[in-house]
ZAMARGU-4260 file (C-alpha; in steps of 0.2 Angstrom, whole numbers, plus 5000, padded with zeros to 4 digits):
<rodrens>
0) 5532/5158/5326 | 5538/5153/5309 | 5526/5137/5309 | 5511/5148/5312 | 5516/5160/5298
5) 5518/5146/5286 | 5501/5139/5290 | 5493/5156/5288 | 5501/5159/5272 | 5495/5142/5265
10) 5477/5146/5271 | 5477/5163/5263 | 5483/5155/5247 | 5469/5142/5247 | 5456/5156/5250
15) 5463/5166/5236 | 5462/5151/5224 | 5444/5147/5229 | 5439/5165/5226 | 5448/5166/5208
20) 5440/5149/5204 | 5422/5155/5209 | 5424/5171/5199 | 5430/5162/5184 | 5417/5148/5184
25) 5401/5158/5189 | 5404/5177/5187 | 5414/5176/5172 | 5402/5165/5163 | 5385/5171/5167
30) 5384/5186/5178 | 5399/5197/5171 | 5398/5195/5153 | 5409/5206/5141 | 5399/5217/5130
35) 5406/5220/5113 | 5395/5230/5100 | 5381/5228/5112 | 5381/5209/5110 | 5383/5197/5124
40) 5400/5188/5122 | 5403/5174/5135 | 5417/5162/5137 | 5407/5149/5128 | 5402/5160/5113
45) 5404/5147/5100 | 5398/5132/5110 | 5380/5128/5116 | 5380/5128/5135 | 5380/5111/5143
50) 5366/5116/5156 | 5353/5121/5142 | 5339/5108/5143 | 5338/5095/5129 | 5320/5093/5132
55) 5313/5105/5119 | 5294/5107/5116 | 5289/5098/5100 | 5286/5108/5084 | 5267/5113/5083
60) 5258/5104/5069 | 5253/5120/5060 | 5272/5123/5056 | 5279/5115/5040 | 5297/5112/5040
65) 5309/5114/5024 | 5295/5124/5015 | 5301/5132/4998 | 5296/5149/5005 | 5309/5147/5018
70) 5324/5143/5008 | 5332/5160/5007 | 5330/5163/5026 | 5338/5146/5030 | 5352/5150/5018
75) 5355/5166/5027 | 5354/5158/5044 | 5367/5146/5038 | 5379/5159/5032 | 5377/5169/5048
80) 5381/5154/5059 | 5400/5154/5053 | 5397/5137/5044 | 5392/5128/5061 | 5385/5111/5057
85) 5368/5116/5065 | 5362/5134/5065 | 5352/5141/5079 | 5337/5148/5070 | 5326/5140/5057
90) 5311/5146/5046 | 5295/5137/5045 | 5279/5140/5035 | 5264/5145/5046 | 5248/5137/5040
95) 5236/5143/5054 | 5220/5150/5046 | 5228/5153/5029 | 5221/5146/5013 | 5232/5137/5000
100) 5231/5151/4988 | 5236/5164/5001 | 5251/5153/5006 | 5258/5154/4988 | 5256/5173/4987
105) 5258/5180/5004 | 5265/5166/5015 | 5266/5168/5034 | 5284/5164/5040 | 5288/5158/5057
110) 5306/5159/5064 | 5311/5148/5079 | 5328/5149/5088 | 5331/5135/5100 | 5345/5130/5112
115) 5358/5142/5108 | 5367/5157/5115 | 5363/5175/5111 | 5379/5179/5100 | 5374/5165/5088
120) 5356/5170/5088 | 5360/5188/5085 | 5372/5184/5071 | 5359/5173/5062 | 5345/5185/5063
125) 5355/5200/5057 | 5361/5190/5042 | 5343/5192/5035 | 5338/5206/5023 | 5323/5214/5030
130) 5313/5198/5031 | 5294/5198/5032 | 5290/5187/5047 | 5274/5184/5056 | 5281/5177/5072
135) 5299/5176/5080 | 5302/5164/5095 | 5318/5162/5105 | 5315/5147/5117 | 5325/5136/5129
140) 5341/5147/5125 | 5354/5157/5134 | 5350/5175/5130 | 5354/5185/5145 | 5354/5202/5136
145) 5344/5207/5121 | 5354/5220/5112 | 5347/5236/5105 | 5350/5231/5087 | 5343/5213/5090
150) 5328/5215/5078 | 5335/5227/5065 | 5331/5215/5051 | 5314/5207/5056 | 5297/5215/5060
155) 5286/5201/5066 | 5269/5203/5073 | 5273/5191/5088 | 5289/5190/5098 | 5291/5177/5110
160) 5306/5174/5122 | 5303/5160/5134 | 5314/5150/5146 | 5329/5160/5139 | 5337/5167/5155
165) 5333/5184/5149 | 5338/5197/5162 | 5341/5213/5153 | 5333/5221/5137 | 5342/5236/5131
170) 5333/5252/5128 | 5328/5254/5110 | 5326/5235/5106 | 5308/5238/5101 | 5309/5255/5094
175) 5305/5250/5076 | 5289/5241/5081 | 5277/5255/5083 | 5265/5249/5070 | 5269/5230/5068
180) 5271/5222/5085 | 5254/5214/5092 | 5260/5202/5105 | 5276/5202/5116 | 5279/5186/5126
185) 5293/5187/5139 | 5288/5173/5150 | 5298/5162/5161 | 5314/5172/5162 | 5325/5182/5175
190) 5318/5200/5172 | 5318/5210/5188 | 5317/5227/5182 | 5310/5235/5166 | 5316/5251/5159
195) 5302/5264/5160 | 5305/5268/5141 | 5306/5250/5135 | 5288/5250/5128 | 5287/5268/5123
200) 5284/5265/5105 | 5272/5250/5106 | 5256/5259/5103 | 5249/5244/5094 | 5253/5231/5106
205) 5238/5220/5111 | 5246/5207/5122 | 5260/5208/5135 | 5265/5193/5145 | 5279/5196/5158
210) 5273/5182/5169 | 5285/5170/5179 | 5299/5183/5181 | 5306/5192/5196 | 5298/5208/5194
215) 5295/5217/5211 | 5287/5234/5205 | 5276/5239/5191 | 5276/5257/5187 | 5264/5268/5178
220) 5277/5275/5166 | 5280/5257/5159 | 5262/5254/5155 | 5257/5272/5150 | 5261/5270/5131
225) 5252/5254/5129 | 5235/5262/5125 | 5230/5247/5114 | 5234/5234/5126 | 5220/5220/5129
230) 5229/5207/5139 | 5242/5209/5153 | 5249/5195/5162 | 5261/5198/5177 | 5258/5182/5186
235) 5271/5172/5196 | 5282/5188/5200 | 5287/5196/5217 | 5274/5210/5217 | 5270/5216/5234
240) 5261/5232/5231 | 5253/5241/5216 | 5252/5259/5216 | 5234/5267/5214 | 5232/5272/5196
245) 5245/5261/5188 | 5233/5254/5175 | 5222/5270/5172 | 5228/5272/5154 | 5224/5255/5149
250) 5206/5258/5144 | 5205/5244/5132 | 5212/5230/5144 | 5201/5215/5145 | 5212/5202/5154
255) 5223/5206/5169 | 5232/5192/5178 | 5241/5197/5194 | 5240/5179/5202 | 5254/5171/5212
260) 5262/5187/5218 | 5264/5194/5236 | 5250/5206/5236 | 5240/5209/5252 | 5230/5224/5248
265) 5220/5232/5233 | 5208/5246/5233 | 5195/5253/5222 | 5208/5265/5215 | 5220/5251/5211
270) 5209/5246/5196 | 5205/5264/5191 | 5203/5266/5172 | 5199/5248/5169 | 5180/5250/5165
275) 5181/5237/5151 | 5190/5224/5161 | 5182/5206/5158 | 5193/5194/5167 | 5203/5198/5184
280) 5214/5185/5192 | 5220/5188/5209 | 5223/5170/5216 | 5238/5164/5225 | 5241/5181/5234
285) 5240/5186/5253 | 5223/5195/5253 | 5214/5194/5270 | 5199/5204/5265 | 5192/5215/5251
290) 5182/5230/5253 | 5164/5227/5245 | 5167/5242/5233 | 5184/5236/5227 | 5177/5229/5211
295) 5161/5238/5210 | 5166/5249/5196 | 5171/5234/5185 | 5154/5233/5177 | 5159/5222/5163
300) 5169/5210/5174 | 5164/5192/5169 | 5177/5181/5178 | 5184/5184/5195 | 5196/5173/5203
305) 5201/5176/5221 | 5205/5159/5227 | 5220/5153/5237 | 5221/5168/5248 | 5218/5171/5267
310) 5200/5176/5266 | 5189/5171/5281 | 5173/5180/5274 | 5169/5187/5257 | 5157/5200/5252
315) 5154/5205/5234 | 5141/5218/5228 | 5135/5224/5211 | 5144/5215/5198 | 5130/5214/5185
320) 5140/5204/5172 | 5150/5192/5183 | 5148/5174/5176 | 5162/5164/5185 | 5167/5167/5203
325) 5181/5156/5212 | 5184/5158/5230 | 5192/5141/5233 | 5207/5138/5244 | 5202/5151/5257
330) 5197/5150/5276 | 5178/5150/5274 | 5171/5138/5288 | 5153/5141/5283 | 5143/5146/5267
335) 5136/5160/5278 | 5152/5169/5276 | 5150/5170/5258 | 5139/5185/5255 | 5134/5189/5237
340) 5122/5202/5232 | 5117/5209/5215 | 5126/5196/5205 | 5112/5191/5194 | 5122/5183/5180
345) 5133/5171/5190 | 5133/5154/5182 | 5148/5145/5190 | 5153/5146/5208 | 5168/5137/5215
350) 5170/5136/5234 | 5182/5121/5234 | 5195/5117/5247 | 5189/5128/5262 | 5184/5122/5279
355) 5165/5120/5277 | 5159/5105/5287 | 5140/5106/5286 | 5126/5114/5275 | 5112/5119/5287
360) 5095/5126/5282 | 5099/5144/5280 | 5117/5143/5274 | 5113/5146/5256 | 5101/5160/5258
365) 5115/5172/5252 | 5115/5163/5235 | 5096/5165/5233 | 5098/5179/5221 | 5109/5169/5209
370) 5095/5164/5198 | 5106/5159/5184 | 5118/5148/5194 | 5121/5132/5185 | 5136/5125/5193
375) 5141/5124/5212 | 5157/5116/5217 | 5161/5112/5235 | 5175/5100/5232 | 5189/5097/5245
380) 5179/5103/5260 | 5175/5093/5276 | 5156/5091/5273 | 5148/5077/5282 | 5130/5082/5283
385) 5117/5091/5272 | 5100/5096/5278 | 5088/5090/5265 | 5079/5107/5263 | 5095/5117/5263
390) 5098/5116/5245 | 5081/5124/5241 | 5091/5140/5237 | 5100/5132/5222 | 5086/5121/5216
395) 5089/5126/5198 | 5108/5121/5197 | 5112/5108/5183 | 5129/5103/5190 | 5133/5100/5209
400) 5150/5093/5215 | 5154/5087/5232 | 5170/5077/5228 | 5182/5074/5242 | 5172/5077/5257
405) 5166/5066/5272 | 5149/5061/5267 | 5144/5044/5274 | 5126/5043/5268 | 5115/5053/5256
410) 5099/5054/5266 | 5093/5055/5284 | 5083/5039/5282 | 5067/5049/5277 | 5073/5061/5264
415) 5087/5063/5252 | 5099/5077/5254 | 5096/5081/5236 | 5077/5081/5235 | 5077/5100/5231
420) 5087/5098/5216 | 5074/5098/5202 | 5085/5101/5187 | 5102/5094/5191 | 5111/5084/5177
425) 5128/5081/5184 | 5131/5075/5202 | 5149/5071/5208 | 5150/5062/5224 | 5167/5054/5222
430) 5181/5052/5235 | 5169/5052/5250 | 5165/5039/5263 | 5149/5031/5257 | 5146/5013/5261
435) 5129/5010/5254 | 5117/5018/5241 | 5099/5016/5246 | 5084/5017/5236 | 5079/5035/5242
440) 5096/5042/5240 | 5095/5047/5222 | 5078/5042/5217 | 5070/5059/5215 | 5084/5065/5203
445) 5074/5062/5187 | 5084/5074/5177 | 5101/5066/5182 | 5112/5061/5167 | 5130/5060/5175
450) 5133/5052/5192 | 5151/5049/5199 | 5152/5038/5214 | 5169/5032/5212 | 5183/5030/5225
455) 5171/5027/5240 | 5169/5012/5251 | 5152/5006/5243 | 5149/4988/5247 | 5130/4987/5243
460) 5118/4996/5231 | 5100/4994/5233 | 5091/4986/5218 | 5080/5002/5216 | 5094/5014/5219
465) 5094/5019/5200 | 5076/5015/5196 | 5070/5033/5191 | 5087/5038/5183 | 5090/5041/5165
470) 5109/5041/5166 | 5121/5043/5152 | 5137/5042/5162 | 5140/5032/5178 | 5156/5029/5188
475) 5156/5015/5201 | 5175/5013/5200 | 5187/5009/5215 | 5174/5004/5227 | 5171/4988/5237
480) 5158/4980/5226 | 5158/4961/5223 | 5142/4961/5214 | 5126/4970/5210 | 5108/4966/5213
485) 5097/4959/5200 | 5088/4972/5189 | 5098/4986/5195 | 5100/4993/5177 | 5082/4989/5171
490) 5078/5008/5170 | 5093/5012/5159 | 5090/5017/5141 | 5104/5007/5133 | 5103/5019/5118
495) 5107/5034/5129 | 5122/5026/5139 | 5138/5034/5134 | 5150/5029/5148 | 5151/5016/5162
500) 5166/5014/5173 | 5166/4998/5184 | 5185/4996/5186 | 5194/4994/5203 | 5181/4983/5211
505) 5183/4965/5218 | 5170/4957/5207 | 5165/4939/5211 | 5159/4928/5196 | 5146/4920/5207
510) 5136/4936/5207 | 5138/4942/5189 | 5123/4932/5182 | 5111/4943/5193 | 5115/4959/5183
515) 5128/4956/5170 | 5120/4943/5159 | 5112/4951/5144 | 5116/4969/5150 | 5134/4971/5147
520) 5134/4963/5130 | 5121/4975/5124 | 5132/4990/5127 | 5146/4996/5115 | 5163/4992/5120
525) 5168/5010/5118 | 5155/5015/5132 | 5164/5004/5145 | 5180/5009/5152 | 5194/4996/5150
530) 5181/4983/5144 | 5194/4970/5140 | 5203/4972/5157 | 5188/4970/5168 | 5188/4953/5177
535) 5179/4943/5191 | 5186/4930/5202 | 5181/4914/5211 | 5184/4913/5229 | 5196/4901/5237
540) 5181/4889/5239 | 5175/4890/5222 | 5179/4885/5204 | 5174/4890/5187 | 5167/4879/5173
545) 5166/4885/5155 | 5149/4879/5148 | 5154/4884/5130 | 5170/4873/5131 | 5164/4860/5143
550) 5180/4862/5154 | 5186/4869/5170 | 5195/4886/5171 | 5212/4885/5177 | 5213/4903/5183
555) 5201/4910/5196 | 5201/4927/5187 | 5192/4928/5170 | 5187/4943/5159 | 5170/4950/5165
560) 5163/4950/5148 | 5165/4931/5148 | 5157/4928/5165 | 5140/4925/5158 | 5146/4909/5150
565) 5153/4902/5166 | 5146/4891/5180 | 5152/4895/5198 | 5150/4882/5212 | 5158/4876/5228
570) 5170/4862/5227 | 5160/4850/5238 | 5144/4850/5228 | 5138/4847/5211 | 5120/4855/5212
575) 5124/4867/5199 | 5125/4853/5186 | 5106/4852/5184 | 5102/4852/5165 | 5121/4851/5160
580) 5132/4837/5155 | 5137/4832/5172 | 5146/4815/5167 | 5159/4825/5157 | 5163/4835/5173
585) 5164/4819/5183 | 5175/4811/5171 | 5186/4826/5169 | 5187/4827/5188 | 5191/4808/5190
590) 5206/4808/5178 | 5218/4816/5191 | 5213/4804/5204 | 5215/4788/5193 | 5232/4794/5188
595) 5237/4797/5206 | 5231/4779/5211 | 5241/4771/5197 | 5257/4780/5202 | 5254/4774/5220
600) 5252/4756/5215 | 5268/4756/5204 | 5277/4764/5218 | 5271/4751/5231 | 5276/4737/5219
605) 5293/4743/5216 | 5297/4747/5235 | 5287/4733/5244 | 5304/4724/5247 | 5320/4733/5251
610) 5334/4731/5238 | 5337/4734/5220 | 5324/4734/5207 | 5327/4717/5200 | 5318/4700/5197
615) 5316/4690/5213 | 5309/4672/5217 | 5297/4670/5231 | 5292/4651/5227 | 5305/4638/5231
620) 5297/4627/5217 | 5305/4639/5204 | 5322/4634/5210 | 5321/4618/5201 | 5331/4619/5184
625) 5319/4607/5177 | 5305/4620/5177 | 5314/4630/5165 | 5317/4645/5176 | 5334/4653/5175
630) 5335/4663/5191 | 5351/4672/5196 | 5348/4671/5215 | 5335/4670/5228 | 5335/4685/5239
635) 5333/4683/5258 | 5334/4696/5271 | 5328/4688/5287 | 5331/4672/5296 | 5312/4668/5297
640) 5311/4669/5278 | 5325/4656/5276 | 5317/4644/5288 | 5301/4646/5278 | 5310/4642/5262
645) 5318/4626/5269 | 5301/4620/5275 | 5293/4623/5258 | 5307/4614/5249 | 5305/4598/5261
650) 5287/4597/5258 | 5289/4598/5239 | 5303/4585/5239 | 5300/4573/5253 | 5312/4560/5246
655) 5326/4572/5251 | 5331/4568/5268 | 5340/4584/5270 | 5333/4601/5264 | 5347/4607/5253
660) 5346/4619/5238 | 5348/4612/5221 | 5365/4616/5212 | 5368/4627/5202 | 5359/4639/5213
665) 5366/4649/5227 | 5357/4656/5242 | 5362/4675/5244 | 5359/4685/5259 | 5352/4702/5257
670) 5368/4710/5264 | 5378/4702/5250 | 5368/4709/5236
</rodrens>
């Protein structure tokens, strides 16, 4: 029993210790601060928190550091920092849109407080004496609470508090800004609730950005005093619902951003009072449908973005000033599901990343009334077929993008898919599955200026594929091209060409003389992407010969701009040498063979007899001392050789009855050596 009690006692002690450590390391430091004189005092009051990022945005170029106009402010910041080596806040001279004469008389001063905690920032700002400041920014800091007296000494027109972990703004913090504050940026913080009276005095405020926080509700009382507001950004929050009439007092609002929230329903009453609204952003929510009349009273609306929702059909009616419409990232499986009526001024239509697989004859009839449409983008769908006459409804567009689809060809063998496009200037067919460009694919597009065919599988381009085109920009990058047909660029007006991209292809040098010679050299280097890095290669059965230097190329990859000075031929033939100095190449080619032969002869000479490399005698006559030959020994390694030697000696000296070797020489056996 005692053992069990001791173990339980130890376990409870450990749990208690863990709870105390957790409260001290987390709650005590961040979530349970001590408030003294309405200023946040944390355990690290005089030190910069270790978890504040060192990656600070670079200083904008329009700000001038250490300007004479800022000397008094910087001195006050230094005094308020309790003589710390580096104070949190600093003054800069703002030169945007200000003449030199005005900078001397009425300078615009910009205060930036970076990478510090709220007590330090508070002390430094309150060390000022009613400073005339144009903008005040607190960024990448640890300012959990903004006290009521935070801005007693400054009256900027712009206040920005970004990435500062701001979670609470005390009531009255902006009470002295009824006439001066024009823009309030509270972006990328931890705000979850806003006091209903927080903005009660900001009657002159024109821009409010509370995006990228944790706000779940937006009340009428919060926005009611902001009758001069023109821009409201509440994107990247947790809004699930907006009460009807929330914006009805914002008669001057031009831009409303509610993107990337959790909204699933809006009605006509949601936007009541926004008759002057020009831009509305609702992308990244959970809308499954919109009533046709939802936006009908927004007569001045120019931009509407409802992309990245769950819409399977869209019907919009009577938006006379709408110019840009984005319905990308929804669940449209046919363009017939997009019904647009009485939208006479739409110029740009984005239908990217839906589930459209084909464009049939009548699919675009709903766009027939879009007489001013200039750009249609269908990127990121699954389109594999376009009926040639289907594009008649959009015959006047100037830019058509079909990037990242599944097109394998651009015609049905008789007509091009794009025959109806009489005014198109930009055509994007990148990231498809094209293998070949035929002569009739693009030949009717006489107004085309920019063509993107990059990132396909193109292996062949017909010599007349670009015949009628007057291109300024062409991208053939990242395909399977090893060469281009002769005369493929004959119709190009060199003076009009602005950009050519040929990178990422396996160019072979044997084909470059058909299209490269005399063409690439006429273009400016700035027009060709990665001009110096472009290269062609010889295959494993070819070599390169530089005609300018009369020498073989050691590498099989050479810069493309040098390819027109190279000859490319098989190893086995010399037919390409007609008209060239063939004997030079033959001599150069024979030198390695000659050197190899000499090495082989020397090797055979040195190793034809086994033994050390020394002088040996193979003629018995040389053994006579009278011949003046001083030979150390006569090397013999076989019995047959010894007998042959004796026989030779007896023939040379017949008077000798017995074949004996003359003294002082000694016959050595091979094994004795």
